[in-house]
C-alpha positions as CSV (number, residue, x, y, z in Angstrom):
1,M,-113.2,-31.0,-10.7
2,F,-109.9,-32.3,-11.7
3,R,-108.5,-29.1,-12.4
4,P,-107.0,-28.2,-9.1
5,I,-104.9,-31.3,-9.2
6,R,-103.7,-30.5,-12.7
7,R,-102.7,-26.9,-11.5
8,Q,-101.0,-28.5,-8.2
9,K,-98.8,-30.7,-10.3
10,K,-97.7,-28.0,-12.7
11,V,-96.5,-25.7,-9.3
12,R,-94.5,-28.9,-8.2
13,G,-93.0,-29.1,-11.4
14,S,-91.7,-25.5,-11.3
15,V,-90.5,-25.7,-7.7
16,R,-88.3,-28.9,-8.9
17,E,-87.1,-26.7,-12.1
18,A,-86.4,-23.6,-9.9
19,A,-84.2,-25.9,-7.6
20,R,-82.3,-27.5,-10.5
21,K,-81.5,-24.0,-11.9
22,A,-80.5,-22.8,-8.3
23,A,-78.2,-25.8,-8.1
24,R,-76.4,-25.2,-11.3
25,K,-76.2,-21.3,-10.6
26,L,-74.3,-22.3,-7.2
27,A,-72.0,-24.6,-8.8
28,V,-71.1,-22.1,-11.3
29,E,-70.6,-19.5,-8.6
30,S,-68.3,-22.1,-6.6
31,L,-65.8,-22.4,-9.7
32,E,-65.5,-18.6,-10.1
33,E,-64.6,-18.1,-6.6
34,R,-61.6,-20.8,-7.0
35,V,-60.3,-18.8,-9.8
36,V,-60.5,-15.6,-8.0
37,L,-58.4,-17.1,-5.1
38,S,-55.3,-17.9,-7.5
39,G,-52.5,-15.9,-7.0
40,I,-50.7,-13.4,-9.5
41,V,-46.9,-13.3,-9.1
42,H,-44.9,-10.1,-10.9
43,V,-41.9,-11.5,-12.7
44,D,-39.5,-8.8,-13.2
45,V,-35.9,-9.0,-14.5
46,F,-34.3,-5.7,-13.5
47,G,-30.9,-5.2,-14.6
48,T,-29.0,-8.7,-14.0
49,N,-31.5,-9.6,-10.9
50,L,-35.0,-11.7,-10.9
51,N,-37.6,-10.4,-8.9
52,L,-40.7,-12.2,-7.9
53,T,-43.1,-10.3,-6.2
54,G,-46.5,-12.1,-4.7
55,D,-50.0,-10.7,-4.1
56,W,-49.7,-8.8,-7.5
57,D,-52.8,-6.9,-8.8
58,H,-52.5,-7.1,-12.6
59,I,-54.5,-4.2,-13.1
60,A,-53.1,-1.6,-10.8
61,G,-49.5,-3.0,-10.9
62,T,-49.0,-3.1,-7.2
63,P,-48.5,-6.0,-4.6
64,T,-52.1,-5.4,-3.0
65,L,-54.0,-8.6,-3.4
66,P,-53.2,-11.1,-0.6
67,S,-53.1,-14.7,-1.9
68,G,-51.4,-18.0,-1.7
69,N,-48.7,-18.3,-4.2
70,Y,-46.6,-21.0,-5.6
71,V,-43.6,-20.3,-8.0
72,E,-40.8,-22.8,-9.4
73,V,-37.6,-21.4,-10.8
74,Q,-35.8,-24.1,-12.7
75,Q,-32.4,-23.9,-14.4
76,A,-32.7,-23.9,-18.1
77,T,-30.3,-26.0,-20.4
78,T,-29.5,-26.5,-24.0
79,G,-31.1,-29.4,-26.0
80,A,-27.8,-31.6,-25.2
81,G,-28.4,-31.0,-21.3
82,G,-25.8,-28.1,-20.9
83,L,-26.3,-25.3,-18.9
84,I,-27.3,-22.0,-19.9
85,Q,-26.0,-19.3,-17.8
86,G,-28.5,-16.7,-16.6
87,R,-31.6,-18.5,-18.1
88,F,-34.4,-19.9,-15.9
89,I,-37.9,-21.2,-16.4
90,V,-40.1,-19.7,-14.1
91,T,-43.7,-21.6,-13.6
92,G,-46.7,-20.9,-11.6
93,K,-48.1,-23.9,-9.9
94,S,-51.6,-24.5,-8.4
95,N,-53.4,-22.2,-10.1
96,T,-50.6,-19.4,-9.6
97,L,-50.3,-16.9,-12.5
98,L,-47.5,-14.9,-13.6
99,S,-47.4,-11.3,-14.6
100,I,-44.8,-10.1,-17.0
101,D,-44.9,-7.1,-19.2
102,G,-48.4,-6.8,-19.0
103,T,-49.3,-10.3,-19.9
104,L,-50.7,-13.1,-17.7
105,T,-49.4,-16.7,-18.3
106,D,-48.5,-19.7,-16.3
107,S,-44.9,-20.0,-17.4
108,V,-42.1,-18.0,-18.7
109,T,-38.4,-18.3,-19.6
110,V,-36.1,-15.3,-18.3
111,N,-32.8,-14.7,-19.7
112,G,-29.7,-12.2,-18.4
113,V,-30.4,-13.3,-14.9
114,N,-26.7,-12.9,-14.0
115,G,-27.2,-11.5,-10.5
116,S,-29.4,-12.1,-7.6
117,I,-33.0,-13.7,-7.4
118,N,-35.2,-12.1,-4.9
119,V,-38.5,-13.6,-3.7
120,D,-41.1,-12.0,-1.9
121,L,-44.5,-14.0,-2.4
122,G,-46.5,-11.7,-0.1
123,S,-49.2,-12.8,2.8
124,N,-51.1,-16.2,2.7
125,D,-49.6,-19.7,2.6
126,D,-46.7,-19.7,-0.2
127,T,-44.3,-21.8,-1.8
128,F,-40.8,-21.2,-3.7
129,E,-38.8,-23.7,-5.2
130,L,-35.5,-23.2,-7.0
131,K,-34.2,-26.3,-8.9
132,G,-31.9,-27.7,-11.1
133,S,-32.6,-28.9,-14.7
134,P,-34.6,-32.2,-14.6
135,A,-32.6,-35.3,-13.9
136,G,-32.2,-37.8,-17.1
137,L,-31.8,-35.1,-19.8
138,P,-29.0,-35.9,-22.1
139,G,-25.6,-34.5,-21.1
140,G,-27.4,-33.5,-17.9
141,G,-26.0,-36.2,-15.3
142,P,-28.1,-38.4,-13.2
143,N,-29.1,-35.2,-11.0
144,G,-29.5,-32.7,-13.8
145,V,-27.8,-29.5,-14.1
146,P,-27.6,-27.5,-11.0
147,A,-29.3,-24.1,-10.9
148,L,-26.5,-21.6,-11.0
149,V,-27.3,-18.3,-9.3
150,M,-24.1,-15.9,-9.7
151,G,-25.4,-13.6,-7.0
152,N,-27.4,-13.8,-3.9
153,V,-30.9,-15.6,-3.3
154,N,-32.9,-13.3,-1.1
155,I,-36.1,-14.4,0.5
156,S,-38.7,-12.9,2.4
157,N,-41.3,-14.8,4.4
158,D,-44.6,-12.7,5.1
159,L,-47.8,-13.8,6.8
160,G,-49.0,-17.4,6.3
161,S,-47.0,-20.5,6.2
162,N,-44.0,-20.1,4.0
163,K,-42.2,-23.3,2.2
164,N,-39.0,-22.5,0.4
165,V,-37.4,-25.4,-1.4
166,L,-33.7,-25.2,-2.9
167,D,-32.7,-28.5,-4.6
168,N,-29.5,-28.8,-6.8
169,V,-28.6,-25.3,-6.8
170,Q,-24.9,-23.7,-6.8
171,I,-25.2,-20.0,-5.2
172,N,-22.1,-18.2,-5.8
173,G,-23.4,-15.5,-3.5
174,A,-25.3,-15.5,-0.1
175,L,-28.3,-17.1,0.9
176,N,-30.5,-14.9,3.0
177,V,-34.1,-16.1,4.3
178,L,-35.4,-13.8,6.5
179,K,-39.0,-13.2,8.0
180,V,-40.7,-9.8,7.4
181,A,-40.6,-7.6,10.6
182,G,-43.3,-8.4,13.2
183,T,-45.1,-11.5,11.4
184,N,-45.6,-14.6,13.2
185,S,-46.2,-17.8,11.0
186,R,-44.5,-20.9,10.2
187,S,-41.6,-20.9,8.0
188,E,-39.9,-24.2,6.3
189,L,-36.7,-24.2,4.4
190,T,-35.2,-27.5,2.8
191,V,-31.9,-27.1,0.9
192,T,-30.5,-30.1,-0.8
193,D,-27.5,-31.0,-3.2
194,A,-26.4,-27.5,-2.8
195,L,-23.2,-25.6,-2.9
196,I,-23.4,-22.0,-1.3
197,K,-20.3,-19.9,-1.5
198,A,-21.0,-16.8,0.6
199,P,-22.7,-16.8,4.1
200,V,-26.2,-18.3,4.7
201,T,-28.4,-16.5,7.5
202,V,-31.6,-17.9,8.1
203,D,-33.6,-15.2,10.6
204,N,-37.1,-16.2,11.8
205,Q,-37.5,-13.4,14.3
206,V,-36.6,-10.2,12.5
207,G,-38.2,-7.2,14.2
208,G,-39.9,-9.4,17.0
209,G,-41.3,-11.9,14.5
210,G,-41.9,-15.3,15.6
211,G,-43.9,-18.7,14.6
212,D,-42.7,-22.5,14.3
213,S,-40.0,-23.2,11.7
214,A,-38.4,-25.8,10.2
215,T,-34.9,-25.7,8.7
216,T,-33.3,-28.6,6.8
217,F,-29.8,-28.6,5.1
218,R,-29.2,-32.2,3.1
219,G,-25.9,-33.2,1.3
220,S,-24.7,-29.5,1.1
221,H,-21.4,-27.9,1.0
222,L,-21.7,-24.2,2.8
223,E,-18.2,-22.5,2.3
224,Q,-19.0,-19.9,4.8
225,Q,-20.9,-19.4,7.9
226,L,-24.0,-20.4,8.7
227,T,-26.2,-18.5,11.1
228,I,-29.8,-19.5,12.2
229,V,-32.1,-17.8,14.4
230,N,-35.2,-18.8,15.6
231,A,-37.8,-17.0,17.7
232,S,-40.5,-18.6,20.2
233,G,-42.4,-21.4,18.6
234,L,-41.8,-25.2,17.7
235,D,-38.5,-24.9,16.0
236,F,-36.6,-27.9,14.2
237,V,-33.1,-27.7,12.7
238,N,-31.8,-30.8,10.7
239,I,-28.4,-30.8,8.9
240,E,-27.2,-33.9,7.7
241,D,-24.3,-35.1,5.3
242,S,-23.3,-31.5,5.0
243,D,-20.0,-29.6,5.8
244,I,-20.0,-25.9,6.9
245,A,-17.1,-23.5,6.5
246,K,-14.8,-26.5,6.4
247,A,-11.9,-24.2,4.7
248,T,-12.6,-20.9,6.2
249,G,-13.2,-21.9,9.6
250,A,-16.1,-19.3,10.1
251,I,-18.4,-19.5,13.0
252,T,-21.7,-21.5,13.1
253,T,-24.5,-20.0,15.3
254,I,-28.0,-21.7,15.7
255,N,-30.2,-20.1,18.2
256,N,-33.5,-21.8,18.6
257,G,-35.2,-19.2,20.5
258,P,-36.6,-19.1,24.0
């Protein structure tokens, strides 16, 4: 007489147990998905140049996996806070991993970078930062040691929102920040406490590209000409406490687009 009731309770218990197992399974799958979405950036010192290539397929060895990437390059110093020319610490942030010599890591120190730094982080939302050493280190002064780039800094902005930050840097060559031809996305560039000895070009409409943009120079000294070209979209240019081509008298051109 009471057996149906007992069997019914057993069924209910099994349903609850199945629900708990399903919930646990879904939670694990969600964590795995977040891991997959983290980007991989290939780090390569070729000759004297540092090349950073995003959307890297670590297995195939090609830039074919669009993802969001966040990379910081910081000047390396001695224990006493002195600059080590050509040595930089490259760090992947926000789950970004670095691929170098067939190994995945989140940080690597590179040497012999006495040429240019070339950055192409690929599609999706990307952030690149080039910084001097941390402030407050012994012998480094209150603002740290500037990041010293002997050649050019070349940055390509692809699809997705691109944010580039240069803080406490000295670039003996040129600074070129160019949008990949035909892409339409937001581009941000913030340059603070910088000395740049060769021309500076910020072109956000290469090959018909466009999108919103924000360009800021703050507390910086640009020894030669500055050229900013924006396309259609909401564009913001801010230059404060900076001097441009004061010695050479080169032409400064700012075209904010239609």
